[in-house]
C-alpha positions as CSV (number, residue, x, y, z in Angstrom):
1,M,5.4,10.6,-15.4
2,L,6.8,13.6,-13.4
3,A,10.1,12.7,-11.8
4,Y,12.1,14.9,-9.5
5,D,15.2,14.8,-7.3
6,G,14.8,12.3,-4.4
7,V,12.0,10.4,-6.1
8,R,11.6,6.7,-5.2
9,L,12.9,4.6,-8.1
10,L,10.2,1.9,-8.1
11,D,7.5,4.5,-7.9
12,V,8.6,5.6,-11.3
13,T,9.6,2.4,-13.0
14,A,6.8,0.1,-11.8
15,P,3.9,2.0,-13.4
16,L,6.0,2.7,-16.5
17,E,6.6,-1.0,-16.8
18,V,2.8,-1.7,-16.6
19,F,2.0,0.8,-19.4
20,S,5.0,-0.2,-21.6
21,T,3.9,-3.8,-21.3
22,A,0.4,-2.7,-22.3
23,I,1.8,-1.0,-25.4
24,A,3.7,-4.2,-26.3
25,L,0.4,-6.1,-26.0
26,G,-1.5,-3.7,-28.2
27,G,-2.4,-0.9,-25.9
28,D,-2.7,2.7,-27.2
29,Y,-0.3,4.7,-24.9
30,E,2.6,7.0,-25.4
31,L,4.9,7.5,-22.4
32,T,6.9,10.5,-21.5
33,L,9.1,10.8,-18.4
34,C,9.7,14.4,-17.6
35,S,11.2,16.5,-14.8
36,P,10.7,20.1,-13.6
37,T,13.8,21.3,-15.5
38,G,14.4,18.6,-18.2
39,A,17.6,17.5,-16.4
40,P,18.2,14.0,-15.2
41,V,17.0,13.3,-11.6
42,A,18.7,11.7,-8.7
43,T,16.5,9.0,-7.2
44,S,16.5,8.1,-3.5
45,A,18.2,4.8,-4.4
46,G,21.2,6.7,-5.7
47,A,20.5,5.9,-9.4
48,S,20.1,8.7,-11.9
49,L,17.2,8.7,-14.3
50,G,17.3,10.4,-17.7
51,V,14.2,12.2,-18.8
52,A,12.7,13.0,-22.2
53,A,11.5,16.5,-21.5
54,S,10.9,19.3,-19.1
55,F,7.3,19.8,-17.9
56,A,7.1,23.0,-19.9
57,Q,7.5,21.0,-23.1
58,I,4.4,19.0,-22.4
59,S,1.0,20.6,-23.0
60,D,-1.5,17.8,-23.6
61,A,-0.9,15.0,-21.1
62,D,-4.0,12.9,-20.8
63,T,-2.8,11.2,-17.6
64,L,-0.3,12.7,-15.1
65,L,1.5,10.3,-12.8
66,V,3.2,11.7,-9.7
67,P,5.6,9.3,-7.9
68,G,6.5,9.5,-4.2
69,S,9.7,10.3,-2.3
70,P,10.8,9.4,1.2
71,E,11.2,13.1,2.0
72,L,7.6,14.2,1.1
73,P,5.8,13.2,4.3
74,G,8.3,15.1,6.5
75,A,9.2,18.2,4.5
76,P,7.5,20.7,2.2
77,A,7.4,19.6,-1.4
78,P,9.9,21.4,-3.5
79,A,8.5,24.5,-5.2
80,E,9.6,23.5,-8.6
81,L,7.8,20.1,-8.2
82,L,4.6,21.9,-7.2
83,D,4.9,24.4,-10.1
84,A,5.4,21.5,-12.6
85,L,2.6,19.5,-11.1
86,T,0.1,22.4,-11.2
87,A,0.9,23.2,-14.8
88,L,0.6,19.6,-15.9
89,A,-2.5,18.9,-13.9
90,D,-4.6,21.6,-15.5
91,P,-5.2,20.0,-18.9
92,A,-5.0,16.4,-17.7
93,R,-8.0,14.1,-17.8
94,R,-6.8,12.2,-14.7
95,I,-4.1,12.6,-12.1
96,A,-2.6,9.7,-10.2
97,S,-0.1,9.5,-7.3
98,I,2.1,6.6,-6.2
99,C,2.8,6.2,-2.5
100,T,3.8,9.5,-0.9
101,G,3.2,11.3,-4.2
102,A,-0.2,12.0,-2.5
103,F,1.6,14.6,-0.3
104,A,2.5,16.6,-3.4
105,L,-1.1,16.4,-4.7
106,A,-2.4,17.4,-1.3
107,A,0.0,20.4,-1.2
108,T,-1.6,21.8,-4.4
109,G,-5.1,21.4,-3.0
110,L,-6.0,18.9,-5.7
111,L,-7.2,16.4,-3.1
112,D,-9.3,18.7,-1.0
113,E,-12.8,17.3,-0.3
114,R,-11.8,14.0,-1.9
115,R,-10.9,10.5,-0.7
116,A,-7.3,9.4,-0.9
117,T,-4.7,7.0,0.3
118,T,-1.0,6.7,0.7
119,H,1.6,4.3,2.3
120,W,0.2,3.0,5.6
121,R,3.1,4.4,7.5
122,H,2.3,7.9,6.4
123,A,-1.5,7.8,6.2
124,G,-2.0,9.4,9.7
125,T,0.5,12.2,8.8
126,L,-1.5,12.9,5.6
127,A,-4.8,13.0,7.5
128,R,-3.4,15.4,10.2
129,A,-1.7,17.7,7.7
130,Y,-4.6,17.9,5.3
131,P,-7.9,17.6,7.2
132,R,-9.9,18.4,4.1
133,I,-8.9,15.0,2.7
134,T,-10.7,11.8,3.7
135,V,-7.7,9.4,4.1
136,E,-8.5,5.7,3.6
137,P,-5.4,4.1,5.3
138,D,-6.1,0.5,4.3
139,A,-6.9,0.9,0.6
140,L,-4.4,-0.2,-2.0
141,Y,-5.7,2.6,-4.2
142,V,-8.5,5.1,-4.2
143,R,-10.3,6.6,-7.2
144,D,-12.3,9.7,-6.6
145,G,-13.4,11.4,-9.8
146,P,-10.3,12.3,-11.9
147,M,-8.0,11.9,-8.9
148,L,-6.4,8.5,-8.1
149,T,-4.0,7.7,-5.2
150,S,-2.2,4.5,-4.3
151,A,-0.5,3.0,-1.3
152,G,3.2,2.1,-1.0
153,V,5.5,1.3,-3.9
154,S,4.1,-1.9,-5.4
155,A,0.5,-0.6,-5.1
156,G,1.5,1.7,-8.1
157,I,1.3,-1.5,-10.1
158,D,-2.2,-2.2,-8.8
159,L,-3.3,1.4,-9.7
160,S,-1.7,1.3,-13.1
161,L,-3.4,-2.1,-14.0
162,S,-6.7,-0.6,-12.9
163,M,-6.2,2.3,-15.3
164,V,-5.3,-0.1,-18.1
165,E,-8.5,-2.0,-17.4
166,S,-10.5,1.2,-17.4
167,D,-9.0,2.3,-20.7
168,A,-8.8,-0.9,-22.7
169,G,-10.7,-3.5,-20.9
170,A,-10.1,-6.4,-18.5
171,D,-8.6,-8.7,-21.2
172,L,-5.6,-6.4,-21.9
173,A,-5.1,-5.7,-18.2
174,R,-5.2,-9.4,-17.4
175,E,-2.6,-10.1,-20.1
176,V,-0.3,-7.4,-18.6
177,A,-0.7,-8.8,-15.2
178,R,0.1,-12.3,-16.5
179,D,3.2,-11.0,-18.2
180,L,4.4,-9.3,-15.0
181,V,3.3,-12.3,-12.9
182,V,1.2,-10.2,-10.5
183,F,-2.4,-10.1,-9.4
184,L,-4.8,-8.2,-11.7
185,Q,-6.7,-7.3,-8.5
186,R,-4.7,-8.0,-5.3
187,P,-6.9,-9.4,-2.5
188,G,-7.2,-7.4,0.7
189,G,-5.8,-4.0,1.7
190,Q,-2.6,-2.7,3.3
191,S,-3.5,-4.4,6.6
192,Q,-2.5,-7.7,5.0
193,F,1.2,-6.8,5.4
194,S,3.2,-8.1,8.3
195,A,1.9,-7.1,11.7
196,A,5.3,-7.5,13.3
197,S,7.0,-5.3,10.7
198,R,4.4,-2.5,11.2
199,I,5.3,-2.1,14.8
200,A,8.6,-0.6,16.1
201,R,10.7,-2.9,18.3
202,P,9.9,-1.8,21.9
203,P,12.8,-0.9,24.2
204,H,11.2,-2.7,27.2
205,D,12.8,-6.2,27.5
206,P,9.7,-8.1,28.9
207,L,7.6,-6.6,26.2
208,R,10.0,-7.6,23.4
209,A,9.9,-11.2,24.8
210,L,6.2,-11.2,24.8
211,L,5.9,-10.0,21.2
212,D,8.3,-12.7,20.1
213,E,6.2,-15.4,21.9
214,I,3.0,-14.1,20.3
215,V,4.5,-14.2,16.8
216,A,6.2,-17.6,17.4
217,D,2.9,-19.3,18.6
218,P,-0.2,-17.3,17.6
219,A,-2.6,-20.0,18.8
220,A,-1.3,-20.1,22.4
221,D,-3.1,-18.4,25.3
222,H,-2.5,-14.7,24.7
223,R,-5.3,-13.3,26.8
224,L,-4.3,-10.3,28.8
225,P,-4.0,-11.9,32.2
226,A,-1.8,-14.7,30.7
227,L,0.4,-12.3,28.9
228,A,0.8,-10.2,32.1
229,A,1.7,-13.2,34.1
230,R,4.3,-14.4,31.6
231,G,5.9,-11.0,31.6
232,S,5.8,-10.6,35.4
233,L,3.8,-7.5,34.9
234,S,0.4,-6.3,36.1
235,V,-2.4,-6.1,33.6
236,R,-2.5,-2.4,33.9
237,H,1.3,-2.0,33.5
238,L,1.3,-4.2,30.4
239,T,-1.6,-2.4,28.8
240,R,0.2,0.9,29.4
241,L,3.4,-0.4,27.9
242,F,1.6,-1.5,24.7
243,R,-0.1,1.9,24.5
244,E,3.0,4.0,25.1
245,Q,5.6,1.9,23.2
246,L,3.5,0.3,20.4
247,H,0.5,2.6,20.1
248,T,-1.9,-0.3,20.2
249,T,-3.5,-2.7,22.7
250,P,-2.5,-6.3,23.5
251,A,-5.7,-7.6,22.0
252,A,-5.3,-5.7,18.8
253,F,-1.7,-6.9,18.4
254,V,-2.6,-10.5,19.0
255,E,-5.5,-10.3,16.6
256,S,-3.3,-8.9,13.8
257,V,-0.6,-11.6,14.3
258,R,-3.3,-14.3,14.2
259,L,-4.8,-12.8,11.1
260,E,-1.4,-12.9,9.4
261,A,-0.9,-16.5,10.5
262,A,-4.4,-17.4,9.1
263,R,-3.6,-15.8,5.8
264,A,-0.4,-17.7,5.5
265,L,-2.2,-21.0,6.3
266,L,-4.8,-20.3,3.7
267,E,-2.1,-19.5,1.1
268,S,-0.5,-22.8,1.8
269,G,-3.7,-24.7,1.1
270,E,-5.2,-25.2,4.5
271,S,-9.0,-25.2,4.8
272,V,-10.8,-22.2,6.5
273,T,-11.6,-24.4,9.5
274,R,-8.0,-25.5,10.0
275,A,-6.6,-22.0,9.4
276,A,-9.0,-20.6,12.0
277,R,-8.0,-23.2,14.6
278,R,-4.3,-23.3,14.0
279,S,-4.0,-19.4,13.9
280,G,-5.8,-19.2,17.3
281,L,-8.8,-17.4,15.9
282,G,-11.0,-20.4,16.8
283,S,-14.1,-20.7,14.6
284,D,-14.8,-20.2,11.0
285,E,-17.2,-17.4,11.9
286,S,-14.5,-15.6,14.0
287,L,-12.0,-15.9,11.1
288,R,-14.6,-14.6,8.6
289,R,-15.6,-11.7,10.8
290,I,-11.9,-10.6,11.3
291,F,-11.0,-11.1,7.7
292,L,-13.9,-8.9,6.5
293,R,-13.1,-6.2,9.1
294,H,-9.4,-6.0,8.3
295,M,-9.1,-7.1,4.7
296,G,-12.5,-6.6,3.1
297,I,-12.6,-10.1,1.8
298,T,-13.8,-13.5,3.1
299,P,-11.3,-16.2,4.0
300,S,-12.8,-18.6,1.4
301,A,-12.5,-15.9,-1.3
302,Y,-9.0,-15.1,-0.3
303,R,-8.0,-18.8,-0.5
304,A,-9.7,-19.2,-3.9
305,R,-8.0,-16.2,-5.4
306,F,-4.6,-17.3,-4.1
307,R,-5.0,-20.9,-5.4
308,S,-6.3,-19.5,-8.8
309,A,-3.2,-17.4,-9.1
310,M,-1.0,-20.4,-8.4
311,T,-2.9,-22.5,-11.0
312,R,-2.4,-19.8,-13.7
313,Q,1.3,-19.5,-13.0
314,S,1.9,-23.2,-13.2
315,A,-0.3,-23.7,-16.3
């Protein structure tokens, strides 16, 4: 694990926790936390992390893990980080990034002509800055040959579990997941995370009120004419406000809120039919189609996985 000043703390500790748990359960790993200089690093959370070595002391790393930093999407990666990364990557069998660590890999050219992902908030920035990379914004993690990239923060756990499963089999990975009380394979992609939290609060008062209404009652009539009438706006003006202030359309926002509501209903034990109706998505078929498009999984499969996880935890 290559740590550096400004690194996000959980990007470092979460994957290390997966591999250290695997060791405790019989896995054959040796972990080394290093930094470009061998000195402790200051994390973005304000905590200091001690390291075991400088990168120059490591010559035979099988797997290189590169965590992210809040600074990487908006500023050039530090030269000492890129030098260390390049040196460690050359002999490594596989290289994995957590969250915005993908920007450091991209800066070295290691992701050129490959598929990759990063935190949903920064996926567009990565795609624009590095057009030779095929960015998959909804994936929790992407494996393309020896290069692995993961989405934001906790997706580093998903990625690390997948590596344990690849190295030592599903049984060990499952036991690690059980010990950490997490999914072995989390259902869905990044689009499962709160629709409201993904969109900045608009400055326009009528628009803020309309968003609150949609979130509070997803199953109400939120067709474009009804929304415009409630906001005392023309359809054209409302559509323009959504585009300018939220970078989406009214229909897309309503659908994302309804999908989120349906997911919560399924997690609480509701049937697919009741989840479709109570979320405002209508029919089983509509819910199935929207689930597959946004999350890559059927509503019934999502419900079964969630219930199975609850059963395991209570057993």
